[in-house]
Backbone bond lengths (Angstrom), bond angles and torsions (degrees), N, CA, C in turn:
res aa  C-N    CA-C-N  psi(-1)  N-CA   C-N-CA  omega(-1)  CA-C   N-CA-C  phi
1 X - - - 1.448 - - 1.451 108.13 -
2 X 1.350 121.65 131.14 1.420 122.64 176.49 1.568 110.74 -76.36
3 X 1.343 114.40 159.33 1.478 119.57 178.40 1.611 112.24 -51.89
4 X 1.407 117.74 -43.82 1.332 122.53 -173.69 1.554 110.73 -70.34
5 X 1.323 117.78 -38.04 1.487 119.80 178.34 1.570 107.42 -74.61
6 X 1.307 120.87 -32.63 1.462 123.57 175.64 1.499 111.19 -63.80
7 X 1.366 114.10 -40.92 1.510 120.24 175.01 1.527 108.57 -60.35
8 X 1.305 120.77 -46.28 1.345 123.53 179.45 1.544 112.76 -59.40
9 X 1.359 115.67 -44.09 1.442 121.45 -178.06 1.533 111.42 -60.63
10 X 1.365 111.01 -43.64 1.570 115.97 179.06 1.513 111.23 -65.50
11 X 1.342 114.03 -42.92 1.522 119.37 -173.59 1.477 107.31 -68.81
12 X 1.297 121.02 -41.25 1.477 126.94 -175.78 1.497 111.17 -79.12
13 X 1.339 120.92 -10.51 1.415 121.17 173.55 1.582 111.37 77.29
14 X 1.336 119.41 32.82 1.431 119.61 178.45 1.519 108.48 -59.11
15 X 1.312 115.95 136.59 1.508 118.62 -176.89 1.545 109.05 -72.58
16 X 1.382 113.90 151.60 1.455 120.41 175.42 1.525 111.43 -74.08
17 X 1.347 116.70 -34.79 1.394 120.18 -178.68 1.542 111.86 94.90
18 X 1.355 118.56 -0.86 1.469 122.98 177.11 1.484 105.86 -154.30
19 X 1.383 113.14 161.36 1.439 121.78 -178.13 1.510 108.50 -113.29
20 X 1.300 113.82 161.81 1.436 122.94 176.24 1.516 112.80 -157.83
21 X 1.252 117.86 175.07 1.529 123.02 176.48 1.447 108.66 -144.97
22 X 1.294 114.54 -164.40 1.480 123.08 -172.80 1.520 112.26 -135.00
23 X 1.344 117.07 149.53 1.446 125.88 160.44 1.496 109.33 -113.51
24 X 1.238 113.17 162.17 1.544 116.57 -176.34 1.575 106.24 -130.09
25 X 1.301 112.26 131.74 1.529 120.43 178.14 1.443 106.64 -127.99
26 X 1.411 119.64 127.49 1.427 123.69 -178.45 1.486 112.20 -75.76
27 X 1.344 112.85 148.95 1.515 121.36 162.13 1.538 102.28 -105.95
28 X 1.375 116.14 123.03 1.448 120.24 -172.38 1.511 107.81 -110.10
29 X 1.408 107.60 151.53 1.511 117.94 168.05 1.586 104.63 -107.51
30 X 1.326 110.70 107.88 1.431 115.71 -177.17 1.435 115.10 -77.52
31 X 1.325 122.31 -25.27 1.434 126.25 165.15 1.502 117.62 -53.34
32 X 1.246 114.94 -46.53 1.417 125.47 -177.47 1.577 112.50 -95.87
33 X 1.373 116.16 -11.76 1.398 123.65 -176.79 1.506 109.66 51.16
34 X 1.238 113.16 60.62 1.492 121.25 173.86 1.450 112.70 -144.22
35 X 1.293 119.32 159.30 1.474 122.60 172.02 1.523 109.55 -82.84
36 X 1.274 117.75 125.62 1.445 121.91 179.46 1.512 110.47 -86.29
37 X 1.335 116.15 -38.16 1.434 120.00 179.78 1.509 112.21 -156.76
38 X 1.285 122.64 158.93 1.416 125.93 164.33 1.522 109.96 -111.79
39 X 1.348 116.16 125.98 1.477 117.77 173.85 1.453 111.13 -88.75
40 X 1.339 118.11 134.01 1.400 122.68 179.40 1.506 110.14 -92.88
41 X 1.380 118.74 123.78 1.452 127.11 -169.94 1.528 109.54 -116.36
42 X 1.221 116.32 126.61 1.528 121.93 -179.61 1.527 107.15 -60.03
43 X 1.417 112.81 139.62 1.447 122.23 179.40 1.500 107.19 -143.81
44 X 1.342 115.16 157.86 1.499 118.99 168.29 1.479 108.70 -69.68
45 X 1.309 117.93 164.69 1.498 123.17 178.18 1.502 111.63 -61.52
46 X 1.340 116.10 -22.46 1.476 118.22 -179.84 1.526 113.17 -99.24
47 X 1.337 113.27 15.04 1.482 121.25 -178.31 1.462 114.44 80.30
48 X 1.308 120.32 5.52 1.450 120.97 173.87 1.499 117.76 -64.90
49 X 1.238 122.79 171.09 1.362 127.27 -175.67 1.546 116.21 -67.02
50 X 1.325 119.71 167.64 1.363 125.77 -169.17 1.621 110.25 -70.87
51 X 1.323 116.69 -28.55 1.412 119.92 -169.80 1.483 113.46 -53.80
52 X 1.354 119.93 -44.87 1.401 119.95 -176.36 1.484 113.00 -69.13
53 X 1.313 118.70 -27.82 1.484 119.96 170.73 1.485 112.27 -72.74
54 X 1.282 120.60 -47.10 1.399 124.38 -175.53 1.544 112.88 -64.72
55 X 1.315 112.45 -27.71 1.462 118.48 178.86 1.550 110.81 -63.14
56 X 1.320 116.56 -22.74 1.485 121.80 179.62 1.514 112.83 -89.17
57 X 1.275 117.79 -4.60 1.539 123.62 -179.07 1.542 107.81 -84.98
58 X 1.278 117.16 127.54 1.418 119.75 173.28 1.571 112.29 -136.12
59 X 1.258 115.65 -171.34 1.516 120.47 -179.49 1.483 111.09 -60.83
60 X 1.340 116.52 -32.86 1.514 116.97 -174.79 1.496 113.21 -80.91
61 X 1.306 120.39 -22.54 1.452 122.99 178.86 1.566 116.02 -116.94
62 X 1.301 117.60 5.54 1.477 120.43 -176.79 1.576 109.25 -58.33
63 X 1.279 118.18 -46.13 1.469 115.87 -174.32 1.535 110.25 -69.64
64 X 1.303 119.26 -36.63 1.433 120.65 176.98 1.498 112.97 -69.25
65 X 1.345 115.79 -33.69 1.443 120.90 174.91 1.460 111.42 -65.22
66 X 1.360 118.80 -44.83 1.466 120.80 176.08 1.555 112.91 -60.31
67 X 1.316 116.16 -43.20 1.448 116.95 174.86 1.451 115.10 -63.67
68 X 1.329 117.22 -39.08 1.500 120.91 179.14 1.467 110.68 -67.29
69 X 1.429 120.59 -33.28 1.430 119.21 179.42 1.547 110.35 -72.57
70 X 1.207 119.91 -30.61 1.513 123.63 175.21 1.499 110.04 -62.83
71 X 1.413 113.70 -49.27 1.425 117.99 -173.04 1.597 108.87 -68.91
72 X 1.327 115.37 -38.68 1.471 117.90 -178.76 1.528 110.54 -69.04
73 X 1.373 116.16 -38.77 1.480 115.73 -179.08 1.582 112.98 -69.23
74 X 1.359 115.18 -38.16 1.469 114.15 177.20 1.481 112.21 -73.20
75 X 1.320 117.42 -36.11 1.538 114.91 173.18 1.406 116.38 -61.34
76 X 1.268 123.74 -44.41 1.399 127.91 -179.87 1.568 108.04 -67.47
77 X 1.302 119.06 -45.90 1.462 124.88 175.69 1.498 113.38 -49.10
78 X 1.321 113.15 -47.01 1.536 118.37 179.16 1.502 107.47 -68.01
79 X 1.271 120.05 -41.48 1.545 123.68 -178.42 1.525 109.89 -63.57
80 X 1.406 117.25 -35.91 1.420 119.67 -179.76 1.530 114.95 -86.66
81 X 1.284 116.17 -5.59 1.471 119.57 175.78 1.573 112.54 76.34
82 X 1.312 114.37 37.40 1.516 118.63 -179.32 1.568 102.40 -71.43
83 X 1.432 110.59 128.85 1.455 116.98 -178.15 1.626 110.82 -120.56
84 X 1.351 113.04 16.69 1.506 117.98 177.08 1.530 102.78 -125.93
85 X 1.315 115.58 -167.95 1.419 118.33 -176.70 1.589 112.22 -68.79
86 X 1.338 113.69 145.81 1.380 123.30 173.44 1.458 110.35 -110.20
87 X 1.338 116.13 118.29 1.503 121.95 -174.54 1.576 106.17 -96.85
88 X 1.266 115.07 119.73 1.523 121.98 178.08 1.538 105.03 -110.70
89 X 1.362 113.34 125.74 1.466 117.88 170.76 1.561 114.63 -73.96
90 X 1.320 116.29 147.03 1.365 118.85 172.00 1.528 110.53 -149.25
91 X 1.334 120.75 149.37 1.446 124.92 167.97 1.534 109.04 -93.02
92 X 1.344 118.60 133.64 1.444 119.86 177.92 1.415 116.80 -53.71
93 X 1.400 118.71 -38.20 1.488 123.82 177.67 1.500 113.85 -68.97
94 X 1.326 117.94 -6.80 1.483 122.72 174.63 1.545 111.27 -91.70
95 X 1.322 119.23 -4.64 1.445 124.66 179.64 1.472 112.51 -114.49
96 X 1.331 121.36 102.83 1.439 119.16 -179.58 1.494 114.78 -83.98
97 X 1.357 117.25 -30.82 1.410 119.27 175.85 1.564 106.68 -148.65
98 X 1.359 113.29 118.39 1.427 115.96 -164.61 1.475 118.26 -60.48
99 X 1.365 114.58 -40.13 1.547 118.28 -178.16 1.478 107.74 -66.89
100 X 1.387 116.14 -48.65 1.486 119.28 -176.26 1.490 109.90 -60.47
101 X 1.359 120.22 -42.33 1.434 118.13 -176.25 1.492 115.60 -77.85
102 X 1.282 118.09 3.85 1.465 124.45 176.43 1.586 108.70 -93.30
103 X 1.327 116.82 -15.20 1.591 117.99 -170.94 1.449 111.70 -60.68
104 X 1.310 117.16 -46.22 1.502 118.29 -177.24 1.535 110.60 -65.83
105 X 1.271 117.24 -36.34 1.513 125.37 -177.89 1.548 107.04 -65.12
106 X 1.313 117.29 -51.06 1.490 121.26 -179.02 1.510 110.18 -68.29
107 X 1.386 115.62 -38.91 1.538 116.31 177.56 1.546 113.39 -62.33
108 X 1.321 113.02 -36.67 1.509 121.70 177.51 1.521 107.94 -65.82
109 X 1.357 116.09 -50.74 1.452 118.40 -177.24 1.556 112.36 -59.71
110 X 1.296 113.99 -34.21 1.519 115.61 179.06 1.588 111.10 -75.05
111 X 1.304 111.03 -32.83 1.495 115.98 179.29 1.498 112.94 -68.74
112 X 1.346 117.87 -39.52 1.431 121.28 -174.17 1.519 110.74 -98.53
113 X 1.275 120.61 -2.30 1.442 126.41 175.73 1.543 113.45 79.60
114 X 1.324 115.07 31.26 1.541 115.70 -179.06 1.601 103.16 -96.23
115 X 1.387 115.01 132.65 1.409 119.26 -179.50 1.524 112.42 -64.95
116 X 1.329 118.59 125.17 1.438 121.89 -175.13 1.482 111.69 -69.21
117 X 1.386 118.93 -26.65 1.390 124.44 179.08 1.530 114.11 -66.00
118 X 1.285 119.15 -11.51 1.484 126.86 -179.83 1.487 110.12 -95.97
119 X 1.344 123.05 -1.41 1.388 123.30 179.92 1.548 111.95 -78.01
120 X 1.322 111.88 136.82 1.451 119.93 179.14 1.533 110.00 -139.00
121 X 1.378 116.44 134.01 1.411 118.61 -170.66 1.476 109.04 -113.40
122 X 1.311 117.82 129.84 1.501 123.77 -174.26 1.576 108.23 -107.43
123 X 1.293 116.50 119.76 1.454 123.87 178.72 1.538 111.35 -76.20
124 X 1.318 115.76 116.12 1.425 121.33 174.22 1.507 104.94 -101.60
125 X 1.275 119.12 110.18 1.465 124.63 -172.71 1.514 111.57 -116.05
126 X 1.368 112.38 108.78 1.511 119.26 -175.57 1.502 111.97 -128.87
127 X 1.291 119.20 21.58 1.479 118.88 178.42 1.476 108.60 -126.73
128 X 1.336 117.88 134.07 1.404 123.58 -178.30 1.630 107.70 -69.85
129 X 1.298 114.93 -35.01 1.444 116.19 -178.31 1.455 115.50 -85.41
130 X 1.354 116.32 35.37 1.472 118.57 -174.76 1.498 109.63 -69.15
131 X 1.309 118.24 132.58 1.482 127.35 175.94 1.576 108.55 -72.79
132 X 1.310 118.50 99.89 1.419 119.32 -177.09 1.616 111.82 -64.63
133 X 1.345 112.26 -33.92 1.462 115.04 178.38 1.490 110.47 -63.64
134 X 1.339 117.59 -42.83 1.484 119.86 -178.14 1.506 105.78 -64.66
135 X 1.321 119.91 -49.05 1.439 118.31 179.57 1.539 114.54 -59.59
136 X 1.266 116.43 -34.78 1.469 121.33 177.45 1.524 109.92 -65.37
137 X 1.330 117.67 -35.87 1.517 116.85 173.84 1.545 114.50 -67.49
138 X 1.345 113.37 -36.04 1.558 115.45 173.83 1.458 110.65 -64.40
139 X 1.297 120.92 -49.00 1.379 124.18 179.56 1.531 112.76 -53.18
140 X 1.419 112.31 -51.79 1.408 116.14 -178.65 1.543 111.94 -60.77
141 X 1.300 119.25 -39.45 1.439 120.83 -175.86 1.432 111.59 -67.14
142 X 1.410 118.24 -41.84 1.397 124.31 177.33 1.570 111.35 -63.29
143 X 1.333 113.98 -35.92 1.469 119.24 179.08 1.587 105.75 -68.64
144 X 1.295 117.87 -42.59 1.527 122.02 -179.08 1.513 109.42 -58.78
145 X 1.267 118.54 -35.69 1.465 126.60 -176.19 1.551 111.82 -86.45
146 X 1.365 116.40 -7.09 1.486 119.10 173.08 1.476 113.02 96.99
147 X 1.388 121.64 12.92 1.430 123.91 -174.43 1.500 108.99 -97.43
148 X 1.333 119.04 146.27 1.385 124.45 171.23 1.495 110.23 -78.22
149 X 1.345 115.94 148.98 1.480 119.72 169.81 1.503 109.89 -125.81
150 X 1.307 118.64 151.10 1.432 126.23 175.55 1.481 110.18 -134.74
151 X 1.287 114.50 148.96 1.494 122.77 175.69 1.581 108.95 -106.50
152 X 1.276 112.98 116.92 1.506 119.73 -175.22 1.503 111.41 -79.33
153 X 1.277 120.32 152.16 1.512 128.04 166.42 1.564 109.89 60.11
154 X 1.282 114.96 36.22 1.571 115.99 178.48 1.569 110.09 -60.76
155 X 1.318 113.36 130.48 1.428 122.53 -178.07 1.441 114.41 93.51
156 X 1.321 118.17 10.13 1.442 123.24 171.75 1.458 110.58 -132.93
157 X 1.394 116.44 160.96 1.493 116.08 177.69 1.491 115.90 55.27
158 X 1.365 117.55 -129.43 1.381 124.38 179.98 1.527 116.16 -101.12
159 X 1.365 115.85 -1.79 1.448 120.75 -177.90 1.615 108.35 -87.23
160 X 1.254 114.41 83.60 1.519 117.80 -176.00 1.487 110.89 -135.82
161 X 1.325 112.61 -158.49 1.527 118.54 -171.38 1.525 111.26 -65.26
162 X 1.326 118.91 -34.10 1.447 120.83 -176.86 1.559 107.50 -62.75
163 X 1.317 117.94 -41.35 1.423 121.10 179.86 1.510 112.09 -73.18
164 X 1.334 116.17 -33.70 1.445 117.81 178.53 1.523 111.27 -76.76
165 X 1.358 118.83 -18.34 1.455 115.80 174.01 1.533 113.34 -70.13
166 X 1.339 112.75 -23.81 1.587 114.79 -177.99 1.541 107.03 -103.37
167 X 1.307 121.35 -29.08 1.502 121.39 -177.74 1.509 110.94 -121.23
168 X 1.380 116.17 122.78 1.467 115.21 179.54 1.612 103.61 -116.10
169 X 1.381 116.40 97.13 1.368 118.17 174.02 1.625 112.44 -73.21
170 X 1.264 111.97 -179.72 1.454 118.82 179.99 1.585 107.45 -74.92
171 X 1.289 117.60 -35.58 1.475 124.17 -173.05 1.538 111.37 -137.76
172 X 1.298 120.55 147.78 1.379 123.64 164.08 1.537 108.58 -119.80
173 X 1.296 115.87 148.05 1.505 124.35 178.87 1.553 105.01 -110.97
174 X 1.302 112.13 112.73 1.569 117.68 179.17 1.530 103.99 -69.10
175 X 1.336 115.43 133.83 1.398 124.25 -177.21 1.560 106.03 -66.99
176 X 1.403 115.17 149.92 1.383 117.22 -179.71 1.438 114.32 -67.97
177 X 1.289 122.27 -15.84 1.424 122.17 177.22 1.568 111.38 -65.19
178 X 1.355 112.47 -30.66 1.485 116.79 173.13 1.506 117.30 -75.02
179 X 1.341 110.79 -23.04 1.479 119.24 -173.45 1.560 113.18 -89.53
180 X 1.291 113.46 -33.22 1.460 115.42 -174.86 1.435 116.74 -65.05
181 X 1.364 115.54 117.75 1.414 123.12 179.44 1.580 112.55 78.15
182 X 1.367 118.75 16.64 1.402 117.22 -174.09 1.475 117.17 -66.58
183 X 1.327 117.48 -16.33 1.407 122.41 176.95 1.530 116.40 -67.93
184 X 1.346 114.16 -14.72 1.509 121.85 -179.72 1.424 111.47 -122.34
185 X 1.301 123.00 0.88 1.477 125.07 -168.53 1.494 110.72 -117.21
186 X 1.305 118.25 99.39 1.459 120.96 -176.86 1.544 113.62 -58.83
187 X 1.363 116.09 -33.34 1.446 116.20 -178.57 1.578 111.83 -70.45
188 X 1.257 117.36 -40.20 1.462 120.46 173.82 1.500 112.12 -62.06
189 X 1.315 113.52 -39.77 1.459 117.07 177.43 1.503 115.35 -62.04
190 X 1.389 113.79 -35.98 1.463 120.84 -179.24 1.599 106.96 -68.90
191 X 1.375 113.13 -45.07 1.522 115.66 -175.77 1.528 112.23 -66.27
192 X 1.326 116.81 -38.46 1.426 120.57 -179.99 1.564 111.16 -69.90
193 X 1.336 115.11 -42.67 1.436 122.75 -177.98 1.555 109.45 -57.04
194 X 1.319 117.78 -45.50 1.471 120.84 -176.09 1.525 108.23 -74.67
195 X 1.360 114.83 -36.08 1.528 116.60 175.97 1.528 107.72 -59.60
196 X 1.321 119.84 -50.30 1.465 122.79 177.79 1.513 112.81 -51.37
197 X 1.355 117.04 -46.27 1.461 122.99 174.90 1.562 115.04 -54.54
198 X 1.342 110.79 -52.07 1.456 121.81 178.40 1.531 109.26 -56.41
199 X 1.401 118.19 -52.47 1.464 118.37 -179.71 1.499 112.87 -61.11
200 X 1.299 119.31 -38.35 1.419 122.39 179.24 1.498 109.70 -57.28
201 X 1.310 117.44 -46.52 1.507 120.10 177.10 1.506 112.81 -63.00
202 X 1.361 116.92 -33.81 1.500 120.08 178.57 1.518 113.09 -83.30
203 X 1.321 118.47 -11.85 1.428 118.76 179.32 1.519 109.40 81.48
204 X 1.273 117.04 28.58 1.500 123.61 177.29 1.499 113.33 -104.46
205 X 1.353 119.28 131.96 1.445 118.84 176.19 1.472 111.33 -87.63
206 X 1.299 116.54 154.51 1.475 122.91 -172.99 1.538 110.98 -118.24
207 X 1.320 114.65 129.51 1.461 121.23 170.97 1.489 110.66 -110.43
208 X 1.355 117.38 131.33 1.456 118.78 178.02 1.591 103.26 -98.96
209 X 1.355 113.36 117.85 1.473 118.69 -178.78 1.466 112.00 -105.77
210 X 1.302 114.43 151.28 1.491 117.11 -180.00 1.545 113.81 83.98
211 X 1.290 113.18 21.72 1.482 117.94 -179.21 1.582 107.94 -75.99
212 X 1.334 118.40 126.46 1.404 121.54 -170.60 1.582 110.89 -125.63
213 X 1.294 118.49 -16.07 1.518 116.50 -173.73 1.547 106.28 -132.26
214 X 1.340 109.13 152.85 1.554 114.09 176.38 1.495 110.10 -57.25
215 X 1.380 115.94 -39.83 1.497 115.67 -175.92 1.439 113.09 -63.71
216 X 1.339 118.93 -37.66 1.446 119.86 177.25 1.501 111.91 -64.56
217 X 1.395 115.95 -40.78 1.475 116.74 -179.63 1.524 113.10 -69.47
218 X 1.289 115.23 -35.20 1.519 117.31 177.59 1.539 111.81 -67.24
219 X 1.322 117.56 -38.47 1.543 119.96 -178.82 1.511 102.86 -69.98
220 X 1.339 125.48 -46.21 1.424 123.35 -175.55 1.547 112.19 -68.98
221 X 1.326 118.20 -35.03 1.447 122.42 173.91 1.534 110.42 -62.26
222 X 1.260 115.89 -45.40 1.531 120.55 177.96 1.489 111.66 -62.24
223 X 1.366 117.85 -25.93 1.470 119.76 -177.86 1.548 108.38 -88.67
224 X 1.315 118.69 -3.19 1.456 120.64 177.49 1.474 117.66 102.94
225 X 1.361 120.05 15.34 1.433 120.41 172.99 1.539 109.07 -87.17
226 X 1.308 116.75 137.78 1.508 124.30 -179.28 1.435 111.72 -108.97
227 X 1.372 120.81 -32.76 1.503 123.11 -173.30 1.469 110.43 -107.45
228 X 1.424 113.71 136.00 1.473 115.62 -170.27 1.554 103.87 -140.78
229 X 1.320 116.20 155.43 1.349 127.15 171.16 1.567 113.02 -143.10
230 X 1.329 117.59 136.63 1.487 115.48 -178.87 1.491 111.70 160.15
231 X 1.301 114.35 174.54 1.440 124.28 -179.51 1.484 114.32 -65.29
232 X 1.435 115.40 -22.29 1.441 116.17 178.32 1.508 113.17 -61.77
233 X 1.329 113.57 -29.54 1.438 120.48 179.77 1.495 116.47 -92.49
234 X 1.374 114.46 -44.28 1.459 122.36 173.26 1.479 110.89 178.67
235 X 1.251 116.99 157.84 1.465 122.41 175.44 1.575 105.26 -92.52
236 X 1.410 112.08 161.21 1.473 114.87 178.08 1.490 113.88 -57.95
237 X 1.321 117.07 146.28 1.493 123.29 177.87 1.484 109.93 -104.77
238 X 1.334 118.91 120.35 1.539 122.65 -179.04 1.527 108.06 -69.61
239 X 1.311 112.24 117.14 1.435 118.38 179.56 1.593 115.20 54.20
240 X 1.256 115.91 24.34 1.509 118.06 -178.38 1.571 105.96 -154.45
241 X 1.304 116.55 165.81 1.457 122.52 177.21 1.588 107.63 -97.37
242 X 1.289 116.03 116.53 1.471 117.43 -177.40 1.512 109.98 -76.87
243 X 1.383 117.30 150.49 1.395 123.48 174.82 1.578 111.55 -68.41
244 X 1.335 110.01 133.20 1.526 116.96 176.72 1.499 111.90 -81.56
245 X 1.382 117.26 131.23 1.434 117.99 171.78 1.504 108.47 -106.83
246 X 1.393 114.11 107.42 1.447 119.19 -176.00 1.551 110.07 -71.27
247 X 1.262 120.02 145.75 1.427 122.92 179.89 1.590 114.78 -52.00
248 X 1.259 116.45 -40.94 1.477 115.62 179.79 1.575 117.26 -71.24
249 X 1.311 113.14 -7.01 1.488 117.75 173.89 1.447 112.02 -93.59
250 X 1.333 121.02 -4.83 1.379 119.59 -177.64 1.541 113.21 -80.44
251 X 1.317 115.66 146.64 1.411 117.44 -178.83 1.608 105.19 -92.80
252 X 1.326 115.29 126.05 1.442 117.04 -175.39 1.617 106.41 -108.25
253 X 1.269 110.56 144.09 1.493 115.75 -176.94 1.437 114.70 -178.83
C-alpha cells in the first residue's frame, strides 16, 4: 500500500477486521522506587498473546493497525490513570510521515484527557532494509514535539551500533539476550559495561529489559543501570496496571 492510499484508509476509518486490546508492563527506576513508564503491549481481546493478533497484520492494514494501537493504548492509559510515561511501540515502516501520523494519537489524548507530554514512542526495528534517514526524520519530529523515543532490543537483530550511529533516541533497551545470566558471565558484563559508557557519552539512558533474577538486577545496578523491566518486578497486566514488587521487598531464602 502506498503512503497516499494508507493515509486515505486511516482518514476514512476503514475497519481493521479484527479486535485487540493491551496489557501494560512497567519500566521501573529502582533507585527512586517509582515507575518510570508503562509499555503498552498488544494482546488478544481475551488476554491472549500478541502472536494471534500480529498474524492478521499485513501490508494492506499495517498503517491502520499502527494508528489503532496508538489510540487503544492512550485510551486505556487514561482510563487506568497512568501518570507517568506511556510507551507505545511502532514499526518505522508503519509511519509514512511523522507529523501526520501523530494526529490521531494527539486527538485521542486530548479527547480522553491524557497528558501528551507523557507520550513515549518505542522503535521496534525488525527489518534489515530499514531506511535510517526516514527513521531519523521520525525521531527528530517526535523530539520537536516533546516526546521521548526509545530503541527496543538493542544488541539483537538489526538494532545495533550502525543504527545508533545514525539515530540517537532518548533511551535504548538492552535486549534480554545480553541480560540473561549477566551476573556470572564476564563477556556479557564487558559488553554491557562498554555500552553503558558509550550511552553516557551520547546522553542516552539505558533500560535493562527481561530482568528475571535478583542476581541479574544486582549486577546491573552495580554497573550503573537505573531503569529495569522484567518478570522480577512484575508481569504485564491485561487492561490493568500490575503491582510492582520491588527487590528489597522480596523474601530471600
